[in-house]
mmCIF file of the N, C-alpha and C atoms, coordinates in Angstrom:
data_MODEL
# 
_entry.id   MODEL 
# 
loop_
_atom_site.group_PDB 
_atom_site.id 
_atom_site.type_symbol 
_atom_site.label_atom_id 
_atom_site.label_alt_id 
_atom_site.label_comp_id 
_atom_site.label_asym_id 
_atom_site.label_entity_id 
_atom_site.label_seq_id 
_atom_site.pdbx_PDB_ins_code 
_atom_site.Cartn_x 
_atom_site.Cartn_y 
_atom_site.Cartn_z 
_atom_site.occupancy 
_atom_site.B_iso_or_equiv 
_atom_site.pdbx_formal_charge 
_atom_site.auth_seq_id 
_atom_site.auth_comp_id 
_atom_site.auth_asym_id 
_atom_site.auth_atom_id 
_atom_site.pdbx_PDB_model_num 
ATOM 1   N N  . MET A 1 1  ? 143.962 -73.687 106.214 1.00 0.00 ? 1  MET A N  1 
ATOM 2   C CA . MET A 1 1  ? 142.868 -74.559 105.819 1.00 0.00 ? 1  MET A CA 1 
ATOM 3   C C  . MET A 1 1  ? 141.926 -74.752 107.011 1.00 0.00 ? 1  MET A C  1 
ATOM 4   N N  . ALA A 1 2  ? 140.658 -74.601 106.770 1.00 0.00 ? 2  ALA A N  1 
ATOM 5   C CA . ALA A 1 2  ? 139.662 -74.717 107.826 1.00 0.00 ? 2  ALA A CA 1 
ATOM 6   C C  . ALA A 1 2  ? 139.485 -76.173 108.241 1.00 0.00 ? 2  ALA A C  1 
ATOM 7   N N  . LYS A 1 3  ? 139.299 -76.365 109.525 1.00 0.00 ? 3  LYS A N  1 
ATOM 8   C CA . LYS A 1 3  ? 139.056 -77.710 110.042 1.00 0.00 ? 3  LYS A CA 1 
ATOM 9   C C  . LYS A 1 3  ? 137.621 -78.108 109.720 1.00 0.00 ? 3  LYS A C  1 
ATOM 10  N N  . ARG A 1 4  ? 137.459 -79.291 109.207 1.00 0.00 ? 4  ARG A N  1 
ATOM 11  C CA . ARG A 1 4  ? 136.114 -79.773 108.868 1.00 0.00 ? 4  ARG A CA 1 
ATOM 12  C C  . ARG A 1 4  ? 135.438 -80.384 110.082 1.00 0.00 ? 4  ARG A C  1 
ATOM 13  N N  . HIS A 1 5  ? 134.149 -80.191 110.147 1.00 0.00 ? 5  HIS A N  1 
ATOM 14  C CA . HIS A 1 5  ? 133.365 -80.803 111.219 1.00 0.00 ? 5  HIS A CA 1 
ATOM 15  C C  . HIS A 1 5  ? 133.126 -82.270 110.886 1.00 0.00 ? 5  HIS A C  1 
ATOM 16  N N  . PRO A 1 6  ? 133.170 -83.118 111.892 1.00 0.00 ? 6  PRO A N  1 
ATOM 17  C CA . PRO A 1 6  ? 132.863 -84.528 111.628 1.00 0.00 ? 6  PRO A CA 1 
ATOM 18  C C  . PRO A 1 6  ? 131.378 -84.718 111.332 1.00 0.00 ? 6  PRO A C  1 
ATOM 19  N N  . VAL A 1 7  ? 131.068 -85.677 110.527 1.00 0.00 ? 7  VAL A N  1 
ATOM 20  C CA . VAL A 1 7  ? 129.689 -86.051 110.233 1.00 0.00 ? 7  VAL A CA 1 
ATOM 21  C C  . VAL A 1 7  ? 129.422 -87.336 111.006 1.00 0.00 ? 7  VAL A C  1 
ATOM 22  N N  . VAL A 1 8  ? 128.376 -87.301 111.843 1.00 0.00 ? 8  VAL A N  1 
ATOM 23  C CA . VAL A 1 8  ? 128.094 -88.435 112.726 1.00 0.00 ? 8  VAL A CA 1 
ATOM 24  C C  . VAL A 1 8  ? 126.642 -88.872 112.586 1.00 0.00 ? 8  VAL A C  1 
ATOM 25  N N  . SER A 1 9  ? 126.331 -89.954 113.229 1.00 0.00 ? 9  SER A N  1 
ATOM 26  C CA . SER A 1 9  ? 124.955 -90.467 113.219 1.00 0.00 ? 9  SER A CA 1 
ATOM 27  C C  . SER A 1 9  ? 124.073 -89.580 114.102 1.00 0.00 ? 9  SER A C  1 
ATOM 28  N N  . GLY A 1 10 ? 122.783 -89.767 113.974 1.00 0.00 ? 10 GLY A N  1 
ATOM 29  C CA . GLY A 1 10 ? 121.834 -89.010 114.786 1.00 0.00 ? 10 GLY A CA 1 
ATOM 30  C C  . GLY A 1 10 ? 122.012 -89.263 116.265 1.00 0.00 ? 10 GLY A C  1 
ATOM 31  N N  . SER A 1 11 ? 122.282 -90.509 116.637 1.00 0.00 ? 11 SER A N  1 
ATOM 32  C CA . SER A 1 11 ? 122.442 -90.820 118.065 1.00 0.00 ? 11 SER A CA 1 
ATOM 33  C C  . SER A 1 11 ? 123.730 -90.216 118.620 1.00 0.00 ? 11 SER A C  1 
ATOM 34  N N  . ALA A 1 12 ? 124.787 -90.191 117.818 1.00 0.00 ? 12 ALA A N  1 
ATOM 35  C CA . ALA A 1 12 ? 126.036 -89.568 118.264 1.00 0.00 ? 12 ALA A CA 1 
ATOM 36  C C  . ALA A 1 12 ? 125.849 -88.053 118.408 1.00 0.00 ? 12 ALA A C  1 
ATOM 37  N N  . TRP A 1 13 ? 125.116 -87.441 117.458 1.00 0.00 ? 13 TRP A N  1 
ATOM 38  C CA . TRP A 1 13 ? 124.857 -86.007 117.543 1.00 0.00 ? 13 TRP A CA 1 
ATOM 39  C C  . TRP A 1 13 ? 124.042 -85.700 118.792 1.00 0.00 ? 13 TRP A C  1 
ATOM 40  N N  . LEU A 1 14 ? 123.007 -86.512 119.055 1.00 0.00 ? 14 LEU A N  1 
ATOM 41  C CA . LEU A 1 14 ? 122.150 -86.286 120.212 1.00 0.00 ? 14 LEU A CA 1 
ATOM 42  C C  . LEU A 1 14 ? 122.950 -86.398 121.513 1.00 0.00 ? 14 LEU A C  1 
ATOM 43  N N  . ALA A 1 15 ? 123.848 -87.364 121.586 1.00 0.00 ? 15 ALA A N  1 
ATOM 44  C CA . ALA A 1 15 ? 124.682 -87.511 122.782 1.00 0.00 ? 15 ALA A CA 1 
ATOM 45  C C  . ALA A 1 15 ? 125.571 -86.282 122.967 1.00 0.00 ? 15 ALA A C  1 
ATOM 46  N N  . ALA A 1 16 ? 126.160 -85.791 121.877 1.00 0.00 ? 16 ALA A N  1 
ATOM 47  C CA . ALA A 1 16 ? 127.009 -84.598 121.952 1.00 0.00 ? 16 ALA A CA 1 
ATOM 48  C C  . ALA A 1 16 ? 126.175 -83.381 122.337 1.00 0.00 ? 16 ALA A C  1 
ATOM 49  N N  . ARG A 1 17 ? 124.970 -83.283 121.797 1.00 0.00 ? 17 ARG A N  1 
ATOM 50  C CA . ARG A 1 17 ? 124.090 -82.152 122.103 1.00 0.00 ? 17 ARG A CA 1 
ATOM 51  C C  . ARG A 1 17 ? 123.680 -82.160 123.563 1.00 0.00 ? 17 ARG A C  1 
ATOM 52  N N  . ARG A 1 18 ? 123.374 -83.324 124.102 1.00 0.00 ? 18 ARG A N  1 
ATOM 53  C CA . ARG A 1 18 ? 122.999 -83.432 125.514 1.00 0.00 ? 18 ARG A CA 1 
ATOM 54  C C  . ARG A 1 18 ? 124.164 -83.039 126.422 1.00 0.00 ? 18 ARG A C  1 
ATOM 55  N N  . LYS A 1 19 ? 125.364 -83.421 126.037 1.00 0.00 ? 19 LYS A N  1 
ATOM 56  C CA . LYS A 1 19 ? 126.551 -83.066 126.812 1.00 0.00 ? 19 LYS A CA 1 
ATOM 57  C C  . LYS A 1 19 ? 126.742 -81.548 126.802 1.00 0.00 ? 19 LYS A C  1 
ATOM 58  N N  . LEU A 1 20 ? 126.587 -80.942 125.640 1.00 0.00 ? 20 LEU A N  1 
ATOM 59  C CA . LEU A 1 20 ? 126.705 -79.497 125.532 1.00 0.00 ? 20 LEU A CA 1 
ATOM 60  C C  . LEU A 1 20 ? 125.585 -78.800 126.295 1.00 0.00 ? 20 LEU A C  1 
ATOM 61  N N  . LEU A 1 21 ? 124.380 -79.331 126.237 1.00 0.00 ? 21 LEU A N  1 
ATOM 62  C CA . LEU A 1 21 ? 123.241 -78.748 126.947 1.00 0.00 ? 21 LEU A CA 1 
ATOM 63  C C  . LEU A 1 21 ? 123.503 -78.715 128.451 1.00 0.00 ? 21 LEU A C  1 
ATOM 64  N N  . ALA A 1 22 ? 124.107 -79.761 128.989 1.00 0.00 ? 22 ALA A N  1 
ATOM 65  C CA . ALA A 1 22 ? 124.438 -79.784 130.417 1.00 0.00 ? 22 ALA A CA 1 
ATOM 66  C C  . ALA A 1 22 ? 125.412 -78.652 130.746 1.00 0.00 ? 22 ALA A C  1 
ATOM 67  N N  . LYS A 1 23 ? 126.383 -78.418 129.872 1.00 0.00 ? 23 LYS A N  1 
ATOM 68  C CA . LYS A 1 23 ? 127.335 -77.323 130.087 1.00 0.00 ? 23 LYS A CA 1 
ATOM 69  C C  . LYS A 1 23 ? 126.635 -75.971 129.974 1.00 0.00 ? 23 LYS A C  1 
ATOM 70  N N  . GLU A 1 24 ? 125.720 -75.845 129.014 1.00 0.00 ? 24 GLU A N  1 
ATOM 71  C CA . GLU A 1 24 ? 124.974 -74.595 128.841 1.00 0.00 ? 24 GLU A CA 1 
ATOM 72  C C  . GLU A 1 24 ? 124.136 -74.289 130.086 1.00 0.00 ? 24 GLU A C  1 
ATOM 73  N N  . LYS A 1 25 ? 123.495 -75.299 130.640 1.00 0.00 ? 25 LYS A N  1 
ATOM 74  C CA . LYS A 1 25 ? 122.671 -75.103 131.835 1.00 0.00 ? 25 LYS A CA 1 
ATOM 75  C C  . LYS A 1 25 ? 123.529 -74.708 133.024 1.00 0.00 ? 25 LYS A C  1 
ATOM 76  N N  . ALA A 1 26 ? 124.699 -75.337 133.168 1.00 0.00 ? 26 ALA A N  1 
ATOM 77  C CA . ALA A 1 26 ? 125.617 -74.987 134.258 1.00 0.00 ? 26 ALA A CA 1 
ATOM 78  C C  . ALA A 1 26 ? 126.087 -73.539 134.099 1.00 0.00 ? 26 ALA A C  1 
ATOM 79  N N  . PHE A 1 27 ? 126.385 -73.145 132.877 1.00 0.00 ? 27 PHE A N  1 
ATOM 80  C CA . PHE A 1 27 ? 126.799 -71.772 132.614 1.00 0.00 ? 27 PHE A CA 1 
ATOM 81  C C  . PHE A 1 27 ? 125.685 -70.796 132.964 1.00 0.00 ? 27 PHE A C  1 
ATOM 82  N N  . THR A 1 28 ? 124.461 -71.121 132.584 1.00 0.00 ? 28 THR A N  1 
ATOM 83  C CA . THR A 1 28 ? 123.316 -70.253 132.867 1.00 0.00 ? 28 THR A CA 1 
ATOM 84  C C  . THR A 1 28 ? 123.123 -70.093 134.373 1.00 0.00 ? 28 THR A C  1 
ATOM 85  N N  . ARG A 1 29 ? 123.225 -71.197 135.114 1.00 0.00 ? 29 ARG A N  1 
ATOM 86  C CA . ARG A 1 29 ? 123.087 -71.114 136.574 1.00 0.00 ? 29 ARG A CA 1 
ATOM 87  C C  . ARG A 1 29 ? 124.190 -70.249 137.169 1.00 0.00 ? 29 ARG A C  1 
ATOM 88  N N  . SER A 1 30 ? 125.396 -70.400 136.674 1.00 0.00 ? 30 SER A N  1 
ATOM 89  C CA . SER A 1 30 ? 126.523 -69.599 137.150 1.00 0.00 ? 30 SER A CA 1 
ATOM 90  C C  . SER A 1 30 ? 126.317 -68.118 136.828 1.00 0.00 ? 30 SER A C  1 
ATOM 91  N N  . ARG A 1 31 ? 125.868 -67.823 135.597 1.00 0.00 ? 31 ARG A N  1 
ATOM 92  C CA . ARG A 1 31 ? 125.607 -66.444 135.201 1.00 0.00 ? 31 ARG A CA 1 
ATOM 93  C C  . ARG A 1 31 ? 124.480 -65.851 136.042 1.00 0.00 ? 31 ARG A C  1 
ATOM 94  N N  . ASP A 1 32 ? 123.447 -66.627 136.330 1.00 0.00 ? 32 ASP A N  1 
ATOM 95  C CA . ASP A 1 32 ? 122.340 -66.149 137.161 1.00 0.00 ? 32 ASP A CA 1 
ATOM 96  C C  . ASP A 1 32 ? 122.829 -65.782 138.565 1.00 0.00 ? 32 ASP A C  1 
ATOM 97  N N  . LYS A 1 33 ? 123.731 -66.597 139.130 1.00 0.00 ? 33 LYS A N  1 
ATOM 98  C CA . LYS A 1 33 ? 124.285 -66.295 140.455 1.00 0.00 ? 33 LYS A CA 1 
ATOM 99  C C  . LYS A 1 33 ? 125.106 -65.016 140.415 1.00 0.00 ? 33 LYS A C  1 
ATOM 100 N N  . LEU A 1 34 ? 125.901 -64.849 139.373 1.00 0.00 ? 34 LEU A N  1 
ATOM 101 C CA . LEU A 1 34 ? 126.706 -63.643 139.225 1.00 0.00 ? 34 LEU A CA 1 
ATOM 102 C C  . LEU A 1 34 ? 125.817 -62.416 139.081 1.00 0.00 ? 34 LEU A C  1 
ATOM 103 N N  . THR A 1 35 ? 124.771 -62.514 138.277 1.00 0.00 ? 35 THR A N  1 
ATOM 104 C CA . THR A 1 35 ? 123.845 -61.403 138.091 1.00 0.00 ? 35 THR A CA 1 
ATOM 105 C C  . THR A 1 35 ? 123.154 -61.040 139.398 1.00 0.00 ? 35 THR A C  1 
ATOM 106 N N  . ALA A 1 36 ? 122.771 -62.042 140.173 1.00 0.00 ? 36 ALA A N  1 
ATOM 107 C CA . ALA A 1 36 ? 122.132 -61.788 141.471 1.00 0.00 ? 36 ALA A CA 1 
ATOM 108 C C  . ALA A 1 36 ? 123.113 -61.086 142.409 1.00 0.00 ? 36 ALA A C  1 
ATOM 109 N N  . ALA A 1 37 ? 124.378 -61.486 142.386 1.00 0.00 ? 37 ALA A N  1 
ATOM 110 C CA . ALA A 1 37 ? 125.389 -60.834 143.220 1.00 0.00 ? 37 ALA A CA 1 
ATOM 111 C C  . ALA A 1 37 ? 125.597 -59.386 142.790 1.00 0.00 ? 37 ALA A C  1 
ATOM 112 N N  . GLN A 1 38 ? 125.538 -59.122 141.496 1.00 0.00 ? 38 GLN A N  1 
ATOM 113 C CA . GLN A 1 38 ? 125.662 -57.738 141.011 1.00 0.00 ? 38 GLN A CA 1 
ATOM 114 C C  . GLN A 1 38 ? 124.491 -56.890 141.503 1.00 0.00 ? 38 GLN A C  1 
ATOM 115 N N  . ARG A 1 39 ? 123.283 -57.442 141.426 1.00 0.00 ? 39 ARG A N  1 
ATOM 116 C CA . ARG A 1 39 ? 122.095 -56.696 141.880 1.00 0.00 ? 39 ARG A CA 1 
ATOM 117 C C  . ARG A 1 39 ? 122.127 -56.464 143.389 1.00 0.00 ? 39 ARG A C  1 
ATOM 118 N N  . ALA A 1 40 ? 122.786 -57.358 144.131 1.00 0.00 ? 40 ALA A N  1 
ATOM 119 C CA . ALA A 1 40 ? 122.830 -57.256 145.587 1.00 0.00 ? 40 ALA A CA 1 
ATOM 120 C C  . ALA A 1 40 ? 123.908 -56.294 146.088 1.00 0.00 ? 40 ALA A C  1 
ATOM 121 N N  . LEU A 1 41 ? 124.736 -55.787 145.188 1.00 0.00 ? 41 LEU A N  1 
ATOM 122 C CA . LEU A 1 41 ? 125.757 -54.831 145.620 1.00 0.00 ? 41 LEU A CA 1 
ATOM 123 C C  . LEU A 1 41 ? 125.097 -53.627 146.284 1.00 0.00 ? 41 LEU A C  1 
ATOM 124 N N  . PRO A 1 42 ? 125.748 -53.080 147.311 1.00 0.00 ? 42 PRO A N  1 
ATOM 125 C CA . PRO A 1 42 ? 125.164 -51.886 147.940 1.00 0.00 ? 42 PRO A CA 1 
ATOM 126 C C  . PRO A 1 42 ? 125.218 -50.705 146.986 1.00 0.00 ? 42 PRO A C  1 
ATOM 127 N N  . TRP A 1 43 ? 124.346 -49.763 147.213 1.00 0.00 ? 43 TRP A N  1 
ATOM 128 C CA . TRP A 1 43 ? 124.321 -48.560 146.391 1.00 0.00 ? 43 TRP A CA 1 
ATOM 129 C C  . TRP A 1 43 ? 125.255 -47.519 146.997 1.00 0.00 ? 43 TRP A C  1 
ATOM 130 N N  . GLN A 1 44 ? 125.662 -46.600 146.193 1.00 0.00 ? 44 GLN A N  1 
ATOM 131 C CA . GLN A 1 44 ? 126.488 -45.505 146.675 1.00 0.00 ? 44 GLN A CA 1 
ATOM 132 C C  . GLN A 1 44 ? 125.716 -44.209 146.510 1.00 0.00 ? 44 GLN A C  1 
ATOM 133 N N  . ALA A 1 45 ? 125.699 -43.411 147.569 1.00 0.00 ? 45 ALA A N  1 
ATOM 134 C CA . ALA A 1 45 ? 125.011 -42.126 147.502 1.00 0.00 ? 45 ALA A CA 1 
ATOM 135 C C  . ALA A 1 45 ? 125.763 -41.201 146.553 1.00 0.00 ? 45 ALA A C  1 
ATOM 136 N N  . ILE A 1 46 ? 125.017 -40.487 145.738 1.00 0.00 ? 46 ILE A N  1 
ATOM 137 C CA . ILE A 1 46 ? 125.607 -39.497 144.836 1.00 0.00 ? 46 ILE A CA 1 
ATOM 138 C C  . ILE A 1 46 ? 125.647 -38.177 145.601 1.00 0.00 ? 46 ILE A C  1 
ATOM 139 N N  . GLU A 1 47 ? 126.839 -37.735 145.937 1.00 0.00 ? 47 GLU A N  1 
ATOM 140 C CA . GLU A 1 47 ? 127.009 -36.509 146.715 1.00 0.00 ? 47 GLU A CA 1 
ATOM 141 C C  . GLU A 1 47 ? 127.047 -35.280 145.810 1.00 0.00 ? 47 GLU A C  1 
ATOM 142 N N  . LYS A 1 48 ? 127.652 -35.438 144.650 1.00 0.00 ? 48 LYS A N  1 
ATOM 143 C CA . LYS A 1 48 ? 127.820 -34.316 143.736 1.00 0.00 ? 48 LYS A CA 1 
ATOM 144 C C  . LYS A 1 48 ? 126.499 -34.053 143.003 1.00 0.00 ? 48 LYS A C  1 
ATOM 145 N N  . GLU A 1 49 ? 126.203 -32.790 142.777 1.00 0.00 ? 49 GLU A N  1 
ATOM 146 C CA . GLU A 1 49 ? 124.997 -32.463 142.034 1.00 0.00 ? 49 GLU A CA 1 
ATOM 147 C C  . GLU A 1 49 ? 125.359 -32.309 140.553 1.00 0.00 ? 49 GLU A C  1 
ATOM 148 N N  . TYR A 1 50 ? 125.044 -33.315 139.807 1.00 0.00 ? 50 TYR A N  1 
ATOM 149 C CA . TYR A 1 50 ? 125.324 -33.289 138.372 1.00 0.00 ? 50 TYR A CA 1 
ATOM 150 C C  . TYR A 1 50 ? 124.242 -32.486 137.666 1.00 0.00 ? 50 TYR A C  1 
ATOM 151 N N  . ARG A 1 51 ? 124.645 -31.724 136.660 1.00 0.00 ? 51 ARG A N  1 
ATOM 152 C CA . ARG A 1 51 ? 123.696 -30.965 135.846 1.00 0.00 ? 51 ARG A CA 1 
ATOM 153 C C  . ARG A 1 51 ? 123.886 -31.359 134.392 1.00 0.00 ? 51 ARG A C  1 
ATOM 154 N N  . PHE A 1 52 ? 122.770 -31.480 133.703 1.00 0.00 ? 52 PHE A N  1 
ATOM 155 C CA . PHE A 1 52 ? 122.779 -31.903 132.310 1.00 0.00 ? 52 PHE A CA 1 
ATOM 156 C C  . PHE A 1 52 ? 122.074 -30.853 131.467 1.00 0.00 ? 52 PHE A C  1 
ATOM 157 N N  . GLU A 1 53 ? 122.594 -30.654 130.284 1.00 0.00 ? 53 GLU A N  1 
ATOM 158 C CA . GLU A 1 53 ? 122.004 -29.700 129.354 1.00 0.00 ? 53 GLU A CA 1 
ATOM 159 C C  . GLU A 1 53 ? 121.130 -30.483 128.381 1.00 0.00 ? 53 GLU A C  1 
ATOM 160 N N  . GLY A 1 54 ? 119.855 -30.155 128.347 1.00 0.00 ? 54 GLY A N  1 
ATOM 161 C CA . GLY A 1 54 ? 118.934 -30.854 127.461 1.00 0.00 ? 54 GLY A CA 1 
ATOM 162 C C  . GLY A 1 54 ? 118.013 -29.893 126.754 1.00 0.00 ? 54 GLY A C  1 
ATOM 163 N N  . ARG A 1 55 ? 117.025 -30.415 126.096 1.00 0.00 ? 55 ARG A N  1 
ATOM 164 C CA . ARG A 1 55 ? 116.096 -29.552 125.346 1.00 0.00 ? 55 ARG A CA 1 
ATOM 165 C C  . ARG A 1 55 ? 115.267 -28.669 126.270 1.00 0.00 ? 55 ARG A C  1 
ATOM 166 N N  . ASP A 1 56 ? 115.134 -29.071 127.544 1.00 0.00 ? 56 ASP A N  1 
ATOM 167 C CA . ASP A 1 56 ? 114.393 -28.258 128.520 1.00 0.00 ? 56 ASP A CA 1 
ATOM 168 C C  . ASP A 1 56 ? 115.329 -27.397 129.353 1.00 0.00 ? 56 ASP A C  1 
ATOM 169 N N  . GLY A 1 57 ? 116.565 -27.223 128.907 1.00 0.00 ? 57 GLY A N  1 
ATOM 170 C CA . GLY A 1 57 ? 117.542 -26.432 129.650 1.00 0.00 ? 57 GLY A CA 1 
ATOM 171 C C  . GLY A 1 57 ? 118.347 -27.294 130.606 1.00 0.00 ? 57 GLY A C  1 
ATOM 172 N N  . ARG A 1 58 ? 119.012 -26.641 131.565 1.00 0.00 ? 58 ARG A N  1 
ATOM 173 C CA . ARG A 1 58 ? 119.838 -27.360 132.537 1.00 0.00 ? 58 ARG A CA 1 
ATOM 174 C C  . ARG A 1 58 ? 118.951 -28.053 133.565 1.00 0.00 ? 58 ARG A C  1 
ATOM 175 N N  . GLN A 1 59 ? 119.258 -29.321 133.824 1.00 0.00 ? 59 GLN A N  1 
ATOM 176 C CA . GLN A 1 59 ? 118.496 -30.093 134.803 1.00 0.00 ? 59 GLN A CA 1 
ATOM 177 C C  . GLN A 1 59 ? 119.451 -30.930 135.637 1.00 0.00 ? 59 GLN A C  1 
ATOM 178 N N  . THR A 1 60 ? 119.051 -31.171 136.880 1.00 0.00 ? 60 THR A N  1 
ATOM 179 C CA . THR A 1 60 ? 119.820 -32.077 137.736 1.00 0.00 ? 60 THR A CA 1 
ATOM 180 C C  . THR A 1 60 ? 119.469 -33.507 137.361 1.00 0.00 ? 60 THR A C  1 
ATOM 181 N N  . LEU A 1 61 ? 120.248 -34.426 137.873 1.00 0.00 ? 61 LEU A N  1 
ATOM 182 C CA . LEU A 1 61 ? 119.978 -35.840 137.627 1.00 0.00 ? 61 LEU A CA 1 
ATOM 183 C C  . LEU A 1 61 ? 118.590 -36.217 138.134 1.00 0.00 ? 61 LEU A C  1 
ATOM 184 N N  . ALA A 1 62 ? 118.242 -35.742 139.326 1.00 0.00 ? 62 ALA A N  1 
ATOM 185 C CA . ALA A 1 62 ? 116.928 -36.058 139.902 1.00 0.00 ? 62 ALA A CA 1 
ATOM 186 C C  . ALA A 1 62 ? 115.799 -35.493 139.043 1.00 0.00 ? 62 ALA A C  1 
ATOM 187 N N  . GLU A 1 63 ? 116.010 -34.323 138.453 1.00 0.00 ? 63 GLU A N  1 
ATOM 188 C CA . GLU A 1 63 ? 114.971 -33.711 137.628 1.00 0.00 ? 63 GLU A CA 1 
ATOM 189 C C  . GLU A 1 63 ? 114.749 -34.459 136.314 1.00 0.00 ? 63 GLU A C  1 
ATOM 190 N N  . LEU A 1 64 ? 115.751 -35.176 135.888 1.00 0.00 ? 64 LEU A N  1 
ATOM 191 C CA . LEU A 1 64 ? 115.588 -35.962 134.668 1.00 0.00 ? 64 LEU A CA 1 
ATOM 192 C C  . LEU A 1 64 ? 114.647 -37.136 134.851 1.00 0.00 ? 64 LEU A C  1 
ATOM 193 N N  . PHE A 1 65 ? 114.501 -37.577 136.102 1.00 0.00 ? 65 PHE A N  1 
ATOM 194 C CA . PHE A 1 65 ? 113.643 -38.720 136.382 1.00 0.00 ? 65 PHE A CA 1 
ATOM 195 C C  . PHE A 1 65 ? 112.445 -38.283 137.157 1.00 0.00 ? 65 PHE A C  1 
# 
């Protein structure tokens, strides 16, 4: 049996929404920091020459861009 949601007054809903909004904002700030850390990771040089088969024939990774 599914749990029913409580029905509350407008002021109770607004208080609950504000509490959730604070958590959402904290999550967003945390996710933004994580994303910035991902972007700040050092790059790794590609030593191997990859070749791809496409409509224009075989091309290296650099030639694709």
